[in-house]
C-alpha positions as CSV (number, residue, x, y, z in Angstrom):
1,M,96.7,89.0,108.2
2,N,95.9,86.1,110.8
3,V,97.9,83.2,111.1
4,G,96.9,79.5,111.9
5,A,99.3,76.6,111.0
6,G,101.5,78.2,108.6
7,R,104.0,75.2,108.3
8,Q,101.3,73.8,105.8
9,F,102.1,76.7,103.6
10,R,105.5,74.8,101.9
11,S,104.6,73.1,98.8
12,Q,101.5,74.5,97.2
13,R,101.4,73.6,93.5
14,A,97.6,74.5,93.3
15,I,94.8,76.9,94.7
16,L,91.2,76.4,94.8
17,F,88.9,79.0,95.1
18,D,85.3,79.3,96.1
19,L,83.2,82.0,93.9
20,D,80.5,83.7,95.5
21,G,82.4,86.2,98.3
22,T,85.5,85.0,97.0
23,L,86.3,85.9,93.6
24,V,82.9,87.8,93.1
25,D,80.4,89.8,94.7
26,S,77.5,87.9,93.5
27,A,74.9,88.9,96.5
28,P,73.0,91.9,94.7
29,D,72.3,89.5,91.7
30,I,71.3,86.3,93.9
31,A,68.6,89.0,95.8
32,A,67.0,90.0,92.5
33,A,66.9,86.4,91.5
34,V,65.6,85.4,95.1
35,N,63.2,88.8,94.9
36,E,62.0,87.6,91.7
37,L,60.9,84.4,92.9
38,L,59.3,85.5,96.3
39,G,57.6,87.9,93.8
40,A,55.8,85.5,92.0
41,S,54.2,84.0,95.4
42,D,52.9,87.4,96.1
43,L,55.7,87.6,98.8
44,P,57.6,90.9,99.9
45,P,61.1,91.3,98.8
46,L,64.3,90.7,100.9
47,R,66.7,93.2,101.4
48,V,70.5,92.5,99.8
49,D,72.2,92.0,103.2
50,Q,69.2,89.8,104.4
51,V,70.0,87.4,101.3
52,K,73.8,87.8,101.8
53,A,73.2,86.4,105.0
54,M,71.7,83.1,103.4
55,I,74.2,82.5,100.9
56,G,75.8,79.3,101.3
57,G,74.8,75.4,101.2
58,G,73.6,75.3,98.0
59,V,70.6,77.0,96.0
60,R,67.9,74.9,97.6
61,K,69.1,75.9,100.9
62,L,68.9,79.7,99.8
63,V,65.4,79.2,98.8
64,E,64.2,77.8,101.8
65,R,65.5,80.3,103.8
66,A,64.2,82.9,101.6
67,F,60.5,81.6,101.9
68,A,60.9,81.3,105.9
69,A,62.2,84.7,106.1
70,S,59.3,86.2,104.0
71,G,57.0,84.0,106.7
72,S,56.3,81.4,104.0
73,P,57.8,78.4,104.8
74,L,58.1,75.5,102.3
75,A,58.9,72.0,102.6
76,D,58.8,68.5,100.6
77,S,57.3,69.3,97.0
78,A,56.7,72.7,97.2
79,L,60.3,73.4,98.2
80,E,61.4,71.1,95.5
81,E,59.5,73.4,93.0
82,A,60.4,76.7,94.0
83,N,63.9,75.6,93.7
84,R,63.3,74.8,90.2
85,D,61.9,77.9,89.6
86,M,64.9,79.9,91.0
87,A,67.4,77.6,88.8
88,S,65.5,79.0,85.8
89,I,65.1,82.9,87.4
90,Y,68.7,82.8,88.5
91,R,70.1,82.2,85.1
92,R,68.6,86.0,83.9
93,H,70.6,87.2,87.0
94,L,74.2,85.9,86.6
95,T,76.1,88.9,85.7
96,R,73.8,91.9,85.6
97,L,74.7,93.2,89.1
98,T,77.9,91.2,90.1
99,R,81.2,92.3,90.6
100,L,84.7,90.9,90.7
101,M,86.1,91.3,94.6
102,P,89.2,93.3,94.6
103,G,92.3,92.3,93.3
104,V,90.9,89.0,91.6
105,R,92.1,89.5,88.3
106,E,95.6,90.9,89.3
107,V,96.3,87.9,91.8
108,L,95.1,85.6,89.4
109,T,97.3,86.8,86.6
110,H,100.5,86.6,89.4
111,F,99.9,83.0,90.4
112,H,99.1,81.9,86.8
113,L,102.6,83.7,85.4
114,N,104.4,81.7,88.5
115,G,103.0,78.4,87.4
116,M,100.7,77.7,89.7
117,A,97.6,75.7,89.0
118,M,94.1,77.3,89.7
119,G,90.6,76.1,89.9
120,V,87.0,77.0,90.9
121,V,84.6,74.8,93.3
122,T,81.3,76.3,94.0
123,K,77.6,76.5,92.7
124,P,76.3,74.9,89.9
125,Q,78.6,74.3,86.8
126,L,76.5,76.4,83.8
127,A,76.1,79.3,86.0
128,T,79.8,79.4,87.4
129,R,81.1,79.0,84.0
130,E,78.7,81.9,82.4
131,I,80.1,84.0,85.4
132,L,83.6,83.0,84.7
133,L,83.5,83.8,80.9
134,H,81.9,87.1,81.7
135,F,84.8,88.3,83.6
136,H,87.2,86.6,81.3
137,L,88.5,84.5,84.0
138,T,88.3,81.0,82.7
139,E,92.0,81.2,81.0
140,Y,93.7,81.3,84.4
141,L,91.5,77.9,85.3
142,G,92.5,74.4,85.0
143,A,89.4,73.1,86.7
144,I,85.7,74.5,87.3
145,V,83.6,72.0,89.3
146,G,80.3,73.0,90.3
147,G,78.1,71.7,93.1
148,D,76.1,69.5,90.2
149,A,79.2,67.5,89.5
150,V,79.5,65.8,92.5
151,T,77.3,63.7,95.3
152,Q,77.7,65.9,98.0
153,L,78.1,70.1,98.5
154,K,80.9,71.4,100.6
155,P,81.7,71.0,103.5
156,A,82.0,67.6,101.8
157,P,85.5,67.3,100.1
158,D,83.8,66.0,96.8
159,A,84.1,69.1,94.6
160,L,87.8,69.6,96.1
161,L,89.0,66.5,95.3
162,L,87.5,66.3,91.7
163,A,89.1,69.5,90.9
164,L,92.4,68.4,92.6
165,D,92.2,65.4,90.1
166,Q,91.6,67.3,87.3
167,L,94.4,69.4,87.7
168,G,97.1,66.3,88.7
169,V,97.7,68.0,92.0
170,G,97.1,66.2,95.4
171,P,95.7,67.8,98.4
172,A,99.0,67.8,100.5
173,D,100.1,70.2,97.7
174,A,97.3,72.1,97.1
175,L,95.3,75.3,98.9
176,M,91.7,76.4,99.4
177,V,90.7,79.8,99.4
178,G,87.1,80.7,100.1
179,D,85.2,82.9,102.8
180,S,83.0,80.6,105.0
181,S,82.9,77.6,107.2
182,S,81.8,75.1,104.2
183,D,85.1,76.3,102.5
184,V,87.1,75.3,105.8
185,G,85.3,72.2,106.4
186,A,85.7,70.9,102.8
187,A,89.5,71.9,102.8
188,R,89.7,69.7,106.3
189,A,87.7,67.1,104.9
190,A,90.1,66.9,101.9
191,G,93.5,67.1,104.0
192,M,94.3,70.8,102.2
193,P,95.3,73.8,104.1
194,V,92.6,76.6,103.8
195,V,92.7,80.3,103.8
196,L,89.7,82.7,104.3
197,L,89.0,86.1,103.2
198,R,87.2,88.7,105.4
199,G,84.3,90.6,103.6
200,G,82.7,87.4,102.1
201,Y,79.3,85.7,102.8
202,T,79.4,84.3,106.2
203,Q,77.7,85.4,109.5
204,I,80.6,83.8,111.6
205,P,83.6,86.0,112.1
206,V,86.3,84.7,110.0
207,E,88.8,84.1,112.9
208,E,86.6,81.4,114.9
209,I,86.1,79.4,111.9
210,G,89.5,77.6,112.1
211,A,91.2,78.7,108.9
212,D,95.3,78.3,108.7
213,L,95.1,82.0,107.8
214,V,93.1,84.9,107.7
215,C,93.5,87.8,104.8
216,D,92.0,91.3,104.4
217,S,91.7,90.7,100.8
218,L,92.6,88.5,97.9
219,L,95.4,91.1,97.4
220,D,97.1,90.0,100.6
221,L,97.4,86.2,99.7
222,P,100.6,86.4,97.4
223,S,102.9,88.3,99.9
224,A,101.6,86.5,103.1
225,M,102.1,82.7,101.2
226,Q,105.9,84.2,100.7
227,R,106.0,84.9,104.4
228,L,104.3,81.7,105.5
229,R,106.9,79.2,103.6
230,A,109.8,81.4,104.0
231,A,109.0,80.6,108.2
232,A,108.2,77.1,107.6
């Protein structure tokens, strides 16, 4: 556990979670969808680790990066068409290979039993809800906000603020938990403290992104927050 501004961990009544790389390891399913899309254009497949490094910034950015990495970059109308195709393809790859990250069910149960309001802020709404339903996680969540529910994606604060509004909690009383610089940027813009987890989908070392706290896994979060509150 690495600690930044622990003084901020005093009055959290809500936690917002990123999905990909935080609650679920969805990279294998995303890679399968990307490779189906590339295959339709007779382009070679990418490895899962290559696709994992491209996740972040929305589906359109993922498609743009994938075609560029395959040596056939797209722009303008061609990129928009591929983005639409990807949305359709990915709906067939939401839960086949996706798995929960370690400790997710235990930690969500812990916070739920302790009266913590929780929400998820992530990729498009329908895909997110289907994944959460598949893993029986919706019962823990009072807000599910996809990127298509707001005007601007993370690192803009729009999705976080909408989720907090649905939970009835202000930013000063909430916490963002994610795995990337976009999660940190969104939390900072919303006025919230932020925790990053190792093992997610960032190519930048998590210690260098500027979170208030870095945990090895979600399992470390409850005890880390207790210690930080006691020291605040």
